[in-house]
N, C-alpha and C positions, 0 to 999 in steps of 0.2 A: 504493499500500500504506499501511498505518497508519504504518509506520516512516519514511516519506518525508513524512509530514504535518509541516508546520511549526508546527502547533498546540502549545502547552504548556498543561499542567493543573495546578491546585493540589493540595496534599497532601489538601485537603478533597474534592475530587472522587474522588481515588483511595481514600480512607478510606471513602467512602460505598460503593463498590464491595464493600467487606469488612464493611459493617455496624459500622463503628468511627468514633470522632470523630478529627478531625485530630490531637488531642493523643496520643490511643492509638496511631495510626499512626507518628507522630514517634517516640515512645518505644520502639515495637516496631523501627522501622528502627534507631535508636541501638543497642538491645539486640543487634542483629544485625550491628553494626559497619559499617553503611552510611553512616551520618551522624553528625554531632555538632554541638551547639549552640555557636556562637560568637558572643558578644553576644545579640542577640535573633534571630538568624538561624540556621536549620538549614544546615549545608554538608556536603558529601560527605567522607568520610574520604579520605585520600590516595590509597589504592589505587584508589578509584573516581573520582577526578578525572579531567578531561580525556577522557572516555569518551563525552561528549555526552548524559549523562543529565539534566543540569539546566541551568537559565538562571536568572540573576539578574535580577530586574525592580525598577525604581525606581518607587515610588509616591509622589506628593505629598498629603499629607493636611492639609486645611484646619485652621487652629487658631483658637481663639476670639478670640485677639488681631489676627486678620486676616492672620497670617504662615502660612507652610507648614511642615509637618515632612515631611522625606524619609525613606521607609522602604524597605528593601532587602527583597524577598521571594524565595523560591527557588521555581521553578515546574519541573515534570518534563516533559521532551519525550516524545514517543511511545516512543522507544528506553528512556529511563528508566522508563517506565511499564512496559514489557515486562520490564525488569531487576527491577523490584519484584515483578512477577507471579511471575517464575521463582524469585527468592530466597524469596519467601513460600511459593510451592508446595512448595520443598524442606523448609519447616517445618511443612507440613501447614495452611497457611492457603489457602483456596480463596475466590475471590469468590463474592458471593451468587448472581450470574447464572449461573455454572458449576454451583452446587449445584441451581438450580432445573432447569436442562438435564438433569441427571443422574436426576431424578425421573421 
C-alpha cells in the first residue's frame, strides 16, 4: 500500500499536485497550523510531531571555495502526504488529478 512505501517526497512534489508553488503550499500549511519555519527549515508544529509525517534529510551543497554547505530539508512520508491531502480537503483544496477525475 502507499502508506507502507518508504519513499518520501518534497513539498514541491506535493504542491504540484495542487497547482501551487512550494512557497504557496508551505505558507498554506503554516496558516493551517501544520508547520512553522525554524531558521531556514519548515518543521511540524508540536501536535503533529512524532506522527511519522516527515523526515529530515541532510544535503551537502558544494561551495565555490571548494568546501561544502550542509542544509537540512524536510521531506514528507506517504503517511504525511495523506495527512496533507485530508487536511487540505477539509479546507476545500482538492488535488488537480481528483478534479480531472470528477469531470
